[in-house]
TIBA-13821 format. One line per field, with one value per residue (C-alpha): residue number from 1; residue in three letters; x, y, z. Coordinates in Angstrom, 2 decimals, decimal comma. Layout:
% residues N
i	c(NUM ...)
aa	c(ALA ...)
px	c(X ...)
py	c(Y ...)
pz	c(Z ...)
This chain:
% residues 522
i	c(1 2 3 4 5 6 7 8 9 10 11 12 13 14 15 16 17 18 19 20 21 22 23 24 25 26 27 28 29 30 31 32 33 34 35 36 37 38 39 40 41 42 43 44 45 46 47 48 49 50 51 52 53 54 55 56 57 58 59 60 61 62 63 64 65 66 67 68 69 70 71 72 73 74 75 76 77 78 79 80 81 82 83 84 85 86 87 88 89 90 91 92 93 94 95 96 97 98 99 100 101 102 103 104 105 106 107 108 109 110 111 112 113 114 115 116 117 118 119 120 121 122 123 124 125 126 127 128 129 130 131 132 133 134 135 136 137 138 139 140 141 142 143 144 145 146 147 148 149 150 151 152 153 154 155 156 157 158 159 160 161 162 163 164 165 166 167 168 169 170 171 172 173 174 175 176 177 178 179 180 181 182 183 184 185 186 187 188 189 190 191 192 193 194 195 196 197 198 199 200 201 202 203 204 205 206 207 208 209 210 211 212 213 214 215 216 217 218 219 220 221 222 223 224 225 226 227 228 229 230 231 232 233 234 235 236 237 238 239 240 241 242 243 244 245 246 247 248 249 250 251 252 253 254 255 256 257 258 259 260 261 262 263 264 265 266 267 268 269 270 271 272 273 274 275 276 277 278 279 280 281 282 283 284 285 286 287 288 289 290 291 292 293 294 295 296 297 298 299 300 301 302 303 304 305 306 307 308 309 310 311 312 313 314 315 316 317 318 319 320 321 322 323 324 325 326 327 328 329 330 331 332 333 334 335 336 337 338 339 340 341 342 343 344 345 346 347 348 349 350 351 352 353 354 355 356 357 358 359 360 361 362 363 364 365 366 367 368 369 370 371 372 373 374 375 376 377 378 379 380 381 382 383 384 385 386 387 388 389 390 391 392 393 394 395 396 397 398 399 400 401 402 403 404 405 406 407 408 409 410 411 412 413 414 415 416 417 418 419 420 421 422 423 424 425 426 427 428 429 430 431 432 433 434 435 436 437 438 439 440 441 442 443 444 445 446 447 448 449 450 451 452 453 454 455 456 457 458 459 460 461 462 463 464 465 466 467 468 469 470 471 472 473 474 475 476 477 478 479 480 481 482 483 484 485 486 487 488 489 490 491 492 493 494 495 496 497 498 499 500 501 502 503 504 505 506 507 508 509 510 511 512 513 514 515 516 517 518 519 520 521 522)
aa	c(MET VAL PHE ASP ARG ALA HIS THR VAL THR PRO ILE THR LEU PRO ALA HIS SER SER MET MET THR GLY LEU THR PRO PRO ARG HIS SER VAL ARG GLU ASN GLY VAL SER PRO LEU PRO GLN SER ALA ARG THR LEU ALA GLU ARG ALA ARG GLU ALA GLY VAL GLN THR ALA ALA PHE ILE ALA ALA ALA VAL LEU ASP PRO ASP PHE GLY LEU ASP GLN GLY PHE GLU ARG TYR ASP ALA PRO ALA GLN ARG GLY ILE THR ALA ASP ALA HIS PHE SER ALA ARG GLU ALA ARG GLU VAL VAL GLU GLY ALA LEU ALA TRP LEU THR ALA ARG ASP ARG GLY ARG PRO PHE PHE LEU TRP VAL HIS LEU PHE ASP PRO HIS ALA PRO TYR ALA PRO PRO ALA ALA PHE ASP GLY GLY ALA ALA ALA GLY ASP PRO TYR LEU GLY GLU VAL ALA SER MET ASP ALA GLU VAL GLY ARG LEU LEU ASP ALA LEU ARG GLU GLU ASP ALA LEU GLY GLU THR THR VAL LEU VAL VAL ALA ASP HIS GLY GLU ALA PHE GLY GLU HIS GLU GLU LEU SER HIS ALA THR TYR CYS TYR GLU PRO THR LEU ARG VAL PRO MET LEU LEU ARG ARG ALA ASP LEU ALA ARG ALA GLY GLU ARG SER THR SER ILE VAL SER VAL THR ASP VAL HIS PRO THR LEU ALA ASP ALA LEU GLY LEU ALA ALA GLU SER ALA PRO GLY GLY LEU ASP GLY VAL SER LEU PHE ARG ALA ASP PRO PRO GLN GLU ARG GLY MET TYR PHE GLU SER TYR ASN GLY PHE TYR TYR TYR GLY TRP SER PRO LEU ALA GLY TRP LEU ASP ALA ARG ALA LYS TYR ILE HIS SER SER LYS PRO GLN LEU PHE ASP PRO ALA ALA ASP PRO ASP GLU THR ARG ASP LEU LEU ALA GLY GLY ASP ALA ASP VAL GLY PRO TYR ARG ALA ALA ILE ALA ARG ALA VAL GLY LEU PRO ALA LEU ASP PRO GLY ALA GLY ASP ALA VAL ASP ASP GLU LEU LEU ALA ARG ILE ARG ALA LEU GLY TYR ALA GLY ALA GLY GLU GLU GLU ALA ASP GLU TRP PRO HIS PRO LEU ALA PRO SER ASP LEU PRO GLY PRO LEU GLU THR ALA PRO LEU HIS ARG LYS LEU MET THR GLY ALA ALA ARG MET ASN ALA GLY ASP TRP SER GLU ALA ALA GLY LEU PHE GLY GLU VAL LEU ALA ALA ASP ASP ALA ASN ALA TYR ALA ARG ASN MET LEU GLY SER CYS LEU ILE GLN SER LYS ARG TYR ALA GLU ALA VAL GLU THR PHE THR ARG LEU ILE ARG ASP GLY ARG ARG GLY ALA SER MET HIS TYR ASN LEU GLY ILE SER LEU MET GLU VAL GLY ARG ALA ALA GLU ALA VAL GLY PRO LEU ARG GLU ALA HIS GLU LEU ALA PRO SER ARG ALA PRO ILE LEU ARG TYR LEU VAL ASP CYS LEU GLU ARG SER GLY ARG GLY SER GLU ALA SER GLU TYR ARG ALA ARG LEU GLU ARG LEU ALA PRO PRO PRO ARG)
px	c(91,76 94,43 98,14 99,86 103,33 102,33 104,69 105,02 107,86 108,75 107,02 106,13 102,56 103,18 105,84 104,13 100,52 102,87 103,80 100,14 99,11 101,91 102,92 106,58 109,08 110,01 113,53 111,43 108,51 111,07 108,83 111,08 109,42 106,35 106,21 109,48 108,33 105,11 104,57 105,60 103,28 105,13 103,63 101,09 98,61 96,04 93,18 94,68 94,49 90,86 89,61 90,95 89,02 85,71 85,70 84,29 87,00 87,03 89,16 88,00 91,33 91,20 94,83 96,75 99,78 98,11 96,78 96,25 99,32 101,46 100,13 98,05 95,23 96,36 93,23 90,73 87,60 86,78 89,54 88,09 90,83 90,48 89,94 93,05 92,29 94,52 96,99 95,22 96,63 94,51 96,80 94,17 92,52 94,44 92,78 89,34 87,84 87,01 83,30 83,44 85,53 83,08 80,10 81,59 82,36 78,85 77,43 79,58 78,27 74,86 75,01 77,19 76,21 75,27 75,67 79,50 82,12 83,99 87,40 86,84 89,75 88,73 91,94 91,49 93,96 92,51 95,26 97,97 99,30 98,04 95,56 92,28 89,36 85,84 84,41 82,51 85,79 87,86 87,17 86,07 87,79 90,50 90,61 91,41 94,19 93,68 95,74 93,53 90,43 91,24 91,62 88,31 86,71 88,18 87,25 83,59 83,72 84,62 82,02 79,75 80,79 80,73 77,22 75,84 77,48 75,64 72,21 72,16 73,20 76,62 78,95 78,55 79,93 82,90 86,18 87,62 91,16 92,22 95,94 97,59 100,59 102,76 102,66 103,22 105,88 105,36 109,05 110,25 114,04 113,27 111,12 108,11 105,55 106,60 108,82 112,31 113,46 112,54 111,66 108,53 106,31 106,25 107,01 104,54 100,95 97,56 96,42 92,92 91,30 87,72 86,95 83,61 82,88 84,32 87,00 89,47 87,52 88,69 92,06 95,46 98,63 102,22 103,71 105,83 103,49 103,83 102,03 103,39 100,87 98,00 98,06 98,34 95,83 93,00 93,90 93,32 89,96 88,93 90,02 92,53 95,44 98,76 100,94 103,62 106,00 109,80 111,38 107,74 105,87 107,51 104,35 102,47 98,70 97,42 93,91 94,20 97,10 99,70 103,35 106,07 107,50 110,83 109,74 111,40 110,73 112,51 111,80 113,71 113,38 115,33 113,54 116,46 118,90 116,54 115,77 118,80 121,55 121,67 122,34 119,92 118,29 117,43 116,49 115,45 113,01 112,28 110,98 114,25 115,28 115,31 118,19 118,37 121,35 122,85 126,14 125,69 123,83 121,42 120,03 117,01 114,76 111,24 109,62 111,83 112,45 109,45 110,76 114,03 116,29 118,82 120,87 122,38 125,36 126,78 128,51 129,86 129,25 126,05 126,33 124,21 125,76 122,49 120,73 122,52 122,62 118,67 118,79 121,03 118,79 115,66 116,91 118,49 115,36 114,13 112,68 110,37 111,59 110,81 110,84 110,98 107,32 105,39 106,35 104,13 102,57 103,82 100,33 99,89 103,43 102,25 99,07 101,27 103,64 100,43 99,88 102,87 105,16 107,42 110,04 107,97 109,39 111,61 114,64 114,69 116,43 119,75 120,00 119,35 122,23 121,96 120,70 124,01 126,44 128,91 128,19 129,73 126,66 125,12 122,76 119,83 121,68 123,58 120,50 117,75 117,83 118,30 115,09 113,07 114,02 113,21 109,80 108,89 110,33 107,96 105,10 105,75 105,77 102,33 101,26 102,87 105,81 108,34 110,60 110,67 110,74 114,01 115,67 115,20 116,34 119,48 120,16 119,89 122,49 124,88 125,25 124,80 125,68 124,85 121,38 119,73 115,97 117,04 118,52 115,70 112,89 115,07 114,99 111,16 110,74 113,03 110,93 107,67 109,47 110,49 114,10 115,07 118,69 119,22 116,96 119,37 122,06 120,33 118,83 122,11 123,98 121,54 121,86 125,75 125,77 124,30 120,48 117,94 114,16 111,51 110,71 114,34 115,11 111,56 112,21 116,02 114,32 111,44 114,34 116,61 113,90 112,78 116,21 116,32 118,34 115,90 118,54 119,95 116,48 115,83 118,30 116,74 113,04 113,70 115,21 112,26 109,91 111,80 111,55 107,82 106,16 102,52 103,26 101,59 103,05 106,57 105,76 104,17 107,23 109,37 107,32 107,74 111,52 111,99 110,02 111,91 115,01 114,19 113,85 110,39 110,62 111,49 108,47 106,21 107,39 106,66 103,51 102,04 103,01 101,06 97,90 98,06 98,42 95,63 95,25 96,48 94,40 92,88)
py	c(129,01 126,59 126,70 125,10 125,30 124,25 121,52 119,88 120,43 116,59 113,92 112,26 112,21 113,19 116,05 117,39 117,78 119,09 121,95 122,45 123,06 125,17 127,05 125,84 123,68 120,13 121,69 124,28 121,82 118,92 116,23 114,88 111,03 109,00 107,53 108,89 111,60 113,78 117,39 119,18 120,51 124,01 124,09 126,99 124,98 126,63 124,78 126,26 129,66 129,17 127,70 130,65 132,88 131,11 129,11 125,41 122,74 119,40 116,80 113,55 111,52 108,41 106,83 105,87 107,78 110,65 109,28 111,86 110,27 111,95 115,62 117,01 116,77 120,01 122,58 120,34 120,02 116,66 114,59 111,53 108,90 105,14 103,20 101,24 97,68 94,51 93,60 91,58 90,30 93,14 96,14 98,29 97,86 101,18 103,32 104,37 104,65 108,31 107,56 106,57 109,58 112,00 110,42 111,25 114,75 115,51 114,28 116,59 119,50 118,62 118,77 122,04 125,14 127,39 130,45 130,11 129,68 126,57 125,08 121,50 119,24 116,22 113,86 111,29 108,35 106,37 106,78 104,68 101,41 98,91 100,51 98,76 101,42 100,69 98,72 101,65 103,73 101,17 102,28 105,09 108,14 105,93 103,67 100,68 102,37 101,47 104,74 106,87 104,86 105,61 109,14 109,56 107,76 110,23 113,29 111,75 112,06 115,38 116,54 114,79 117,02 120,27 119,11 118,87 122,50 123,69 122,12 124,07 127,23 127,16 126,84 130,61 131,42 128,49 129,04 125,50 124,44 121,11 120,22 116,89 116,21 114,47 112,98 109,36 108,05 104,98 104,51 108,00 108,00 104,36 105,66 103,95 105,20 108,46 109,29 108,76 111,22 114,73 114,67 116,42 113,23 113,22 116,77 118,56 118,66 119,68 122,62 124,47 127,36 128,55 131,56 131,99 135,11 133,39 136,05 135,04 132,08 130,45 131,71 129,71 130,97 130,06 131,32 129,02 128,21 125,58 123,36 125,68 128,23 126,51 127,86 131,49 131,14 129,90 131,93 134,95 133,45 133,25 136,60 135,61 138,12 137,54 135,05 136,56 133,45 133,94 133,82 134,07 131,23 130,04 129,99 133,10 133,65 132,98 134,28 137,64 137,49 135,43 135,43 137,41 135,88 135,80 133,61 130,19 127,32 125,01 121,07 117,89 114,25 112,44 109,13 107,57 108,71 107,28 103,87 103,04 105,02 107,21 110,63 113,29 115,28 118,88 121,61 125,05 125,65 128,86 130,25 129,75 126,37 123,51 122,58 119,21 119,04 115,66 114,16 114,35 117,55 118,03 121,12 121,21 123,58 122,02 124,76 123,89 120,08 118,61 115,27 116,24 114,42 117,34 117,83 121,33 120,55 118,23 120,62 122,02 125,79 126,44 128,61 126,85 129,20 131,33 127,82 126,97 129,93 130,03 126,51 127,72 130,80 128,42 125,85 128,82 130,32 129,53 126,11 124,60 122,49 119,29 118,38 114,86 113,86 111,20 107,67 106,66 103,38 100,44 98,94 102,34 101,80 98,31 99,78 102,34 99,89 97,89 100,90 100,44 102,54 99,63 100,45 103,52 104,38 100,87 102,92 106,09 108,87 110,28 113,89 114,69 116,10 119,66 119,61 121,18 118,97 117,09 113,76 111,06 108,55 107,50 109,82 109,61 108,45 105,69 104,54 104,69 101,06 99,89 101,68 100,26 96,58 97,50 98,82 95,84 93,42 95,07 94,73 91,01 90,64 92,31 89,78 86,85 85,99 85,48 83,89 86,32 89,34 87,74 87,50 91,33 92,20 90,09 91,53 95,02 93,74 92,46 95,95 98,02 95,43 98,40 98,64 98,15 98,06 95,51 93,27 93,72 92,97 89,95 88,57 88,76 87,08 84,09 83,91 83,70 80,97 78,99 79,49 80,37 79,43 81,96 84,39 84,30 85,24 87,99 89,49 89,07 90,95 93,75 94,19 93,50 96,63 98,78 98,44 98,47 98,00 95,93 93,94 92,96 91,59 89,96 88,35 87,21 85,72 83,54 82,48 81,57 79,35 77,79 76,21 75,17 77,66 78,60 79,79 82,42 83,93 85,23 88,20 89,47 88,80 90,64 93,67 93,65 93,74 96,75 98,44 97,69 96,78 96,79 94,05 91,03 88,62 89,53 88,66 85,33 84,15 85,46 83,67 80,43 80,90 81,18 78,30 76,10 77,41 76,16 79,69 79,29 82,18 84,48 83,30 83,89 87,58 88,31 86,17 88,42 91,34 89,75 89,02 92,85 94,18 95,75 97,65 101,19 104,21 106,43)
pz	c(5,49 4,73 5,67 2,80 4,80 8,08 10,11 13,36 15,55 15,50 14,10 17,56 19,47 22,81 22,48 19,28 21,01 24,23 21,84 20,67 24,39 25,40 22,26 22,99 21,40 22,73 24,20 26,15 27,52 27,90 26,24 23,53 23,09 23,63 27,16 28,57 30,95 31,27 30,47 33,60 35,74 35,63 32,16 31,47 28,76 26,84 28,67 32,00 30,53 29,03 32,47 34,43 32,29 32,99 29,65 29,94 28,98 27,93 25,76 24,23 23,45 21,36 22,36 25,32 24,22 25,35 28,70 31,68 33,33 30,77 31,75 28,85 30,87 32,93 32,81 31,36 33,48 31,38 30,02 28,47 27,60 26,68 29,79 31,25 30,05 30,44 27,51 24,76 21,28 19,52 18,73 18,71 22,03 23,70 20,98 20,15 16,53 15,69 15,85 19,42 20,45 18,35 20,21 23,70 22,37 21,04 24,07 26,07 23,73 24,20 27,94 28,20 29,65 26,47 28,51 28,64 25,55 25,42 24,35 23,07 22,13 20,02 19,33 16,46 15,96 13,21 10,33 12,16 11,25 11,14 8,39 8,75 7,83 8,26 5,07 3,96 3,59 1,81 -1,69 -3,52 -3,33 -1,02 -4,25 -2,02 -0,15 3,53 4,83 2,62 3,93 7,41 6,49 4,99 7,89 10,39 7,96 7,96 11,94 11,86 9,47 11,88 14,67 12,69 11,51 15,00 15,94 12,64 13,81 17,07 15,70 17,24 14,27 13,67 17,16 17,15 15,80 14,36 14,11 12,49 12,71 12,75 14,90 12,42 8,73 7,68 5,37 2,78 1,82 1,30 2,09 3,13 6,13 7,07 9,38 11,25 14,37 13,19 10,51 9,86 5,99 4,54 4,56 8,20 9,00 7,09 8,31 7,39 9,11 8,53 10,28 10,34 12,10 13,57 11,53 8,25 7,79 5,47 4,53 1,08 1,51 1,17 3,35 2,13 5,37 7,57 10,44 13,30 15,77 18,43 16,79 17,90 21,62 20,71 17,68 19,75 22,93 20,45 19,49 23,06 23,81 26,13 26,83 25,51 27,47 29,47 30,10 30,62 26,95 25,52 23,40 20,24 18,50 17,10 16,66 13,29 14,00 12,64 10,17 8,78 10,32 8,41 5,35 6,85 9,77 10,56 12,78 15,00 14,54 15,79 16,35 19,14 18,37 16,62 19,23 22,11 20,64 18,13 19,16 16,34 15,68 17,01 14,47 14,87 12,03 11,21 8,37 6,64 3,31 1,75 2,57 5,40 7,35 9,17 11,80 12,62 12,29 8,45 7,94 4,86 3,37 1,09 -0,59 -0,39 -2,61 -5,62 -4,54 -2,53 -2,51 -0,89 -3,35 -3,79 -0,81 -1,27 1,06 -1,37 -3,42 -0,36 -0,78 1,18 4,16 6,94 9,59 9,77 10,33 13,12 14,84 14,75 16,12 18,99 19,66 19,80 22,23 24,34 25,44 29,02 29,50 31,81 34,86 34,12 38,09 39,38 38,15 39,09 37,60 34,81 35,44 33,59 32,38 30,72 28,97 27,98 26,12 24,55 23,02 21,88 19,76 17,98 20,01 20,86 23,60 25,23 28,41 28,49 29,49 31,30 29,25 30,21 29,49 25,88 24,06 22,77 19,41 18,00 20,13 18,20 17,24 15,42 15,68 12,34 10,40 8,32 4,94 7,14 8,94 6,53 5,07 8,38 9,58 7,04 8,22 11,73 10,79 8,67 11,52 13,85 11,44 11,01 14,66 15,01 12,47 14,56 12,07 14,64 12,30 9,49 12,15 13,73 10,37 9,93 13,01 12,76 9,66 11,31 14,12 11,45 10,44 13,74 16,50 19,13 18,01 21,65 20,01 17,26 19,91 22,32 19,53 18,39 22,00 22,06 18,95 19,88 23,26 20,99 18,88 22,09 21,11 24,93 24,86 22,18 24,02 27,18 25,17 23,67 26,71 28,58 25,96 26,32 30,13 29,93 27,37 30,32 29,30 31,95 31,61 33,30 30,16 29,48 32,65 32,90 29,35 30,54 33,73 32,13 29,36 32,05 33,72 30,55 30,17 33,77 35,45 37,88 40,27 38,24 36,97 40,47 40,09 36,69 37,99 41,12 38,92 36,74 39,70 41,31 37,90 37,49 40,79 39,76 37,14 38,42 35,58 36,86 40,55 39,36 38,03 40,83 43,19 40,93 40,72 44,50 45,11 42,25 43,97 47,22 48,62 50,22 52,82 49,99 47,99 50,67 50,98 47,47 47,25 49,87 47,80 44,91 46,92 47,86 44,21 42,87 39,52 39,45 40,19 37,67)
């Protein structure tokens, strides 16, 4: 059956998948952004519950953004993710095509114990920018649209997986759930890609459920459903007892029946807050309307206005009190203790940035503000044109057009001088263009404004060296090393810088560290 009103809790990969595996919203499982912190070990995942019940568990993962270091491997006997490799100019090296992922899943299915039930998660990543489908899928139904071509290519691989189950007479005993973690925007509300806003192009997702007994086959549901429903639905399919976590799960089982029509669901995006210094977004969606809370709240009726062009708050007479109360109740439920956690290795963060998640893990997040906390930060209506320029600038960077990208980031800064992301990206463009004196000014301003990240300090250090200020470069390079101790390039520059500054004994100490440096363990 098809769920026509399925939505993600956030249009961001890691927190959305964390919600699928735990049945909790981001405020409760604590993962709010890619690359910032892992899912806490205190989480009780679907895979853990299944494994405890004697179910075989395996996951085949397409992209580094879901690397086991981020905690989603909890409960999986086999968690097959892209191997950690060195950074190259190829933006796709940290993600695997659907065909490779499915090949691994098929091999596992062939070798599994057929006398035991199994839980298999197959994660596919193909429909992500830059869109480059296999040649066989760059036409036909895709009509030359490369994004649709990637969707068609992925769909064919899902079909290959189902065909294999059918050929071994296992499909009749297998429940299949297909769901996305987010959608994709192509200019609606000035948004490109996904993550920053909570409009329907990125929040609404496909969700299809095929029960092993084919019950409700061919039906379409118009109930509000969430990606938090994945955990309880598949737990129900596996015959697992209802979860008794403090506060319960946010998700409900869709295996036997639709949720009540009056159901509502929480959603959020702290992406703009974390990267750009914009207002956090949080909201509540039910059958009547969709409320997006920010410094400039909005209220839409997606059923009557699917493009969300008519803000019902524009007239000033809509009552959003019940929606604010629903948000408050949702975030007031017991949450997991995030704990100290292990530091995520900086090579992994670099691979995530190569996937297009620029800035992932660059800074530690301070305490996330409450979704309803008063804010005077810019809201979606003010920031949407700037966001389009930021995404276009990032695309030009990926294409190696540093000058055009720098111009776009400069335009953003002219309108939003406090935008640290734009300044950081501008500095990177200046370095690539060998405009080192300007890069020094750019990164100095970032650090003076309180920004702290290994790449920022590293970039300031190499820019200072390039303009002949080696002695001044020691400080930022040492800071970069402290923030990312396993990055060999930082150590090499630091050793060189100390030697140029006549500080040979200190250079020897760091050279010894460089010689001891080994790739981080898997």
